[in-house]
C-alpha positions, 0 to 999 in steps of 0.5 A: 838556873840562869843563862850564865850558869848554864853557859858556865856548866856547858863550858866546863863539860866541854873542857872536861870532855876535851881533857879526856880526849887528850888523856885517852889519846896520850894513853893510847900513844904509850900503850904497851899492852900488845908487847907480851903477846907479840913478843911471845913467839920470838922470846918463848921461855922468857918471863915478861915483867912490866918496866915503868919509870921516868925513863922507860915504859914497856916490858922486860923479858928475863932469860931463865937458865937453860934446864939442860944441865942440873949440875950447871945450875948447882955450880952457877947458883950464886952467880945466877942469883946475882946476875940477870939477862934478857931483853927490853921492848918499849919506849924511852921517855927521857934521855937522862936514863941512858945518856950514852945513847944520845937519843932524842926521846920519845923513842921506841927501843929494843935492847939486850941487857946483861946485869950488873954491868961489870959483873962476872956474867957481863965481863964474859958475855960483853966486855971480853974480846970475842965475847958473845955480844961482840960477835952477835953485834958484828953479825947482826949489823951485817944482817941490818941493811937499813937504818937504824942499826944495832949499837953495842955498848960494851961498858953498859948493862944495855949491851946491844940496842936498836932505837928509833925516834917516834916524833915523825910517826903519826900519833894514831899510827904509833902502835902500828909502827912500833909493832912493825919495828918490834917484829923486824928487830926480834926476827934479827935477834932470833936469827943471830941466835942471841935469843937462844944463847942467853939462857944457855949462857946463864946456865953455863958452869963457872970456870975453875977458880985458877982460870978466873984468877988468871983472866983477871991478871 
C-alpha cells in the first residue's frame, strides 16, 4: 500500500472514530433509560410506556383505575376504554408538537395528561370550574417557590406541565440535572395528591344521565 493510501485510510478511520464519539455523546445526552426506575417510587402502580416521536422522547406513565370499587369499574367501563390519564417524563425536541407551551427546545418536561381533550373525563378533571386539575394547579404553584413554575392548560390534553430549557446544561451533566428536576417535580406532584387521585378518578362512576344533560346546558 502506498503512503498516500495509508494516509487516506488513517484519515477515514479518524473521521469514523470522530463521528462515533459525536453519536455516542448525542445518544448519552438524550438517554432516557433511567426514567422508569427513578420514577417508580413516586408513580407506583402506573404503567410506563416508551414515548418517541418527532416532538417527544421519554416515558408515559399510565394511571390504572383504582380497584377499590368493582361496581365503579363496571359502570365506567366504556368511558375508561376511551379515556386515559397519567404523566409524561422526558424531552421536548420540537416545539411544533406543543405550540401552546411557547417552549425553546430542547427542553426537559414533566406533565400530567388527560385524554382525549374535551372528552368527558377531561371536562370533569380539567375544564370545569373547581376541577381537580385547577385546584391542584393552585396548590402546587403555592408549593413551588422558584422557577420554573407549573402551568395549567385547561383546553389541552397536556393539562399541568413544568418544563425547563436544557441549552445551558453542560452536555456531560444533562442526565444529572434532568434527574434532579424529575425528583423535585415528582415530589411536588405526590404531595399535591394528584398522583394518588388520578387512578381514583378513572374508577369513579359516571353521574346519572340526567345530571350529565343538565351539566351540558
